[in-house]
N, C-alpha and C positions, 0 to 999 in steps of 0.2 A: 374339261379339257380344248384342248384346243381345237380346230378345226380339221378333217380329216385330210391332205395332200398328195398325191403323187405314188410312194411307198408307201404314207402311212396306209392306205385304201388297201394294203394288200389283203384278206381275210390270208392267207397265208403265211408270210410277215408279224404279222398278230400272231396268230398262236403260239410260230413258233418263239416267236418271243416269248408270250406266259410262258409256256412249256421251258424256258430259262430262267425266271423269273422265281417260278411254284419250284424247279427243280435246285433252283442254290436255297432256294427256305430248306429244302426235305434234305439237300446232302451235307447243309451246314448243321443240324440239330444231331444227322445218325454217322458223320465222320468220327466220335469219339467211343464210338464204337465197331472204328473199319469197316464202313461196310455202306454204300449208295443205294440212290433211295431203287438206282435202275439193280442192286441188287432184292433190294429189297422185298423190288416189284416180286421181282423171278422166284425168288423164295417163298413170299407169300402163295403169290398162283399155283406154286409146286407142292404146299400143305395146300391148299383147295382142294389140289384134282392129281389125291395121288394116281402113279403108274401114266404119267400124261405123258405121250410123247414128244419127239423136238418140235413136229411137225404141228401139233395141236398148237402148241402153247408157242411158238411163234404166233403165230393167225392169233390166241387171246392177246398178248402181248402187243401185233401189228411192229414186226418186223422181219424183215427176210430171214429167211431160216442160216444165212451162213456168219449174216450181223446177231443169233441168236443164239451160234454157236461158240461165236469169240465170246460170247457175253455170260455163255454160261464154265468154262472153259477154269474159271479162278476161282470158281465157285467149286468145280472139282475134284477144285485144286488140295480148296482147302476144303475138302474133307465134307462141306453140306450138303452136298446132293450126289445120296446112292443110286446109280443104275443099272438097269438089267435089257438082255435083249434073248431072243426068243424068237425061237423059228429059223425057216432060212433066208428070208429072205425079214431078217431082224429090227424091227426100227428100236431103238434109243428109248428110251421112259428115262423117266424121272421121278424118284420120289424123298422125302426130306430123311437127310441121316439125322439119326439121338443129335452130334453138332452142329445138327444145317437148325432142327428147333431150337435144337437150345440158342442160336447165335437171333434166329428169326426170334424166340421171348425178346433176349435183351433190349434186341431193338427196338420193339414197340415201347417204352415207354417213349420214348427218342424221338417214331412214328409222331406220338398221341400229340407229343409235345408243339413238334412240326403243324399237323392238321393246325391245334390251336394256334397255332402259328397266324399262319393265312390264317381263317375263320373273324380270328379275333381285326385280320389285318382290309377284309373283303364283305364282314359280315358272314355270319354264319347263315343267314336264308340266299343274303346271293353264292356265299362258298359251293353250295350242292343243287342249289340252281344249275352252277354254272357245269362245277359233276353228271348231271342228268345230264342237262342240257352233249355237250363233251360224247360224252356216253352217247346214245342213241341217236351222233350225228357217226358215231364211231363204226355201232352194231348194227341199224338200222337200214345203211346206205348199203 
C-alpha cells in the first residue's frame, strides 16, 4: 500500500470508501432478486426485531429517522412490511409480512454469495475482525 497523505489520512473518507466498495459487492449479488443491500438489511433487522418502532430501527441502522422513513416507503409499497399503530401517541411499528419473509428467503443465497466474495477478497479472519471492529465503534461509543 502506498504511503498515506492528504485526504487519504481521513478516517471518515476511508470508511466511506470502504462502505461503498462493500455495498457494490452486495448490491451486485442482490440485484438479481430485485433488492438492495440497504433493503435486505432493513428486512433482516425487522425479522430479528418484530414489532420494532421506526425510531428504534433508525438507531439500529445508525440512520436519521427521516432518511429511514424514505427507505421504508418502497418496502411498504412492495408489501414486504406490515405496519401497526396503536395508542393515542401511536408509534409506527413494523413486522415482516408473508411476502417480506419470502423476499428475504429469496435474497439469502445472494447475500451469502456476497459474503463469500468479500471474505475471499480480504480473507475470512480479516473480514470477521473488520466487522467486529466496526460494530464496536458503532455500538460502544
